[in-house]
C-alpha positions in Angstrom: 108.6 105.4 67.7 111.4 102.8 68.2 110.7 98.9 67.9 112.1 97.4 71.4 113.9 94.0 70.9 114.7 91.3 72.9 115.8 87.5 72.3 115.8 84.0 73.9 117.9 81.0 73.0 116.9 77.3 74.6 118.7 74.6 74.6 117.4 70.6 75.4 114.4 69.5 76.7 112.1 70.9 78.9 113.3 70.0 82.5 117.0 69.3 81.7 117.6 72.1 79.2 118.9 75.7 79.8 118.3 78.8 78.3 119.5 82.5 77.8 117.7 86.0 77.5 119.2 89.0 76.6 117.8 92.5 75.9 118.3 94.2 72.7 119.9 97.2 74.4 122.6 95.0 75.9 121.4 96.2 79.6 120.7 92.6 80.8 121.5 89.0 79.9 121.0 86.2 81.7 120.2 82.6 82.5 117.0 80.9 82.8 115.9 77.3 83.1 112.5 75.0 84.0 114.0 75.2 88.0 114.1 78.8 87.7 110.8 79.3 86.0 109.0 76.8 88.2 110.8 75.9 91.3 113.3 78.2 92.7 116.7 77.6 90.9 118.7 80.5 90.1 118.4 82.3 86.9 115.6 84.5 85.8 112.1 83.6 84.1 109.8 85.3 81.7 107.2 86.3 84.2 109.9 88.0 86.3 110.7 90.0 83.6 107.2 90.8 82.9 106.9 91.8 86.4 109.9 94.2 85.7 108.4 95.6 82.8 105.3 96.0 84.4 106.5 97.8 87.6 108.7 100.2 85.0 106.0 101.0 82.9 103.4 101.3 85.5 105.6 103.5 87.8 106.1 106.1 84.5 102.5 106.2 83.6 101.7 107.1 87.3 104.4 110.0 87.3 102.6 111.4 84.0 99.1 111.1 85.7 100.0 112.6 88.8 102.0 115.7 86.9 98.8 116.0 85.0 96.3 116.1 87.8 98.7 118.8 89.4 100.8 116.7 91.5 105.1 116.8 92.1 105.8 113.4 91.9 108.9 113.1 94.1 109.9 109.5 94.2 107.7 106.4 93.2 108.2 102.6 93.9 106.6 100.0 92.5 106.7 95.9 93.2 105.1 93.3 90.9 104.0 89.9 91.8 103.5 87.8 88.7 101.6 84.5 89.4 102.0 81.5 87.0 99.9 78.4 87.9 99.2 75.4 86.1 95.7 75.1 84.5 94.6 72.2 82.7 97.5 70.6 80.9 99.7 73.7 80.9 100.3 76.9 82.7 98.9 80.6 82.7 99.8 84.0 84.2 96.5 84.3 86.3 97.3 87.4 88.3 99.5 90.6 88.5 99.7 92.4 91.6 101.2 96.0 91.7 102.1 97.4 95.1 103.2 101.4 95.0 104.7 103.9 97.2 104.9 107.3 96.1 105.8 110.7 97.9 104.1 113.3 95.5 103.8 117.0 96.6 100.0 119.1 96.2 97.9 115.5 96.4 95.6 114.0 98.7 95.1 110.3 99.3 92.1 110.0 97.4 93.6 112.0 94.4 96.5 109.8 94.3 94.7 106.6 94.2 92.3 107.8 91.7 95.3 108.3 89.2 97.3 105.4 90.4 93.9 103.4 89.0 93.9 105.7 85.6 97.7 104.7 85.3 96.9 101.0 86.1 94.4 100.9 83.1 96.3 103.0 80.7 100.1 102.0 81.1 101.0 100.4 77.7 102.3 97.1 79.5 98.9 97.1 81.0 97.1 97.3 78.4 99.0 94.4 76.8 98.2 92.3 79.5 94.6 93.2 79.7 93.8 89.0 79.6 95.5 88.9 83.0 94.0 89.9 86.2 95.9 92.9 87.6 95.2 94.1 91.4 96.7 97.4 92.8 97.4 99.0 96.0 98.5 102.2 96.5 99.8 104.1 98.9 100.7 107.8 99.5 103.9 108.8 101.6 104.1 111.6 103.7 
C-alpha cells in the first residue's frame, strides 16, 4: 500500500506568523495562519483539511458498505464539521459532525442508516480519530 505525504511550513510567532500546507500529490497547496485557524481569516487550516479527509474517506467507505449490503450507490455527498475548542491552556478537536445524503438503489432507510453507522466506525480516518466524538446524520434520498 502507498504511503501518503503532506508537508507544512511555518514562519514566525504564533499570532503574526504564516504558514503553508502542501499535499504530496500536488493536488493542493495553500496558506494558513492563526486567523484562518482560530478566527475568520483567509486560507485553510488543519481542521478543515481533516474535515475534507474524513468526508472523503467516509463517503468511499459508505459506498463499499452499501454495495456489500446489496445496494447500488449512485451518489453520496458528505459534509464534515470539525469543532476545535480551547480546553485548559491548549486547544483540542472536540467533535466531528458528519452529514451525509445518498441516492442508493435497492435499499430501505433502516438498512441505509445501519450501513452508514458501520462506515462511520470503520473508515480509516474515523479509526484514526477515534479519540474524538464523531456523530452522523444520514439521509437516504429517493
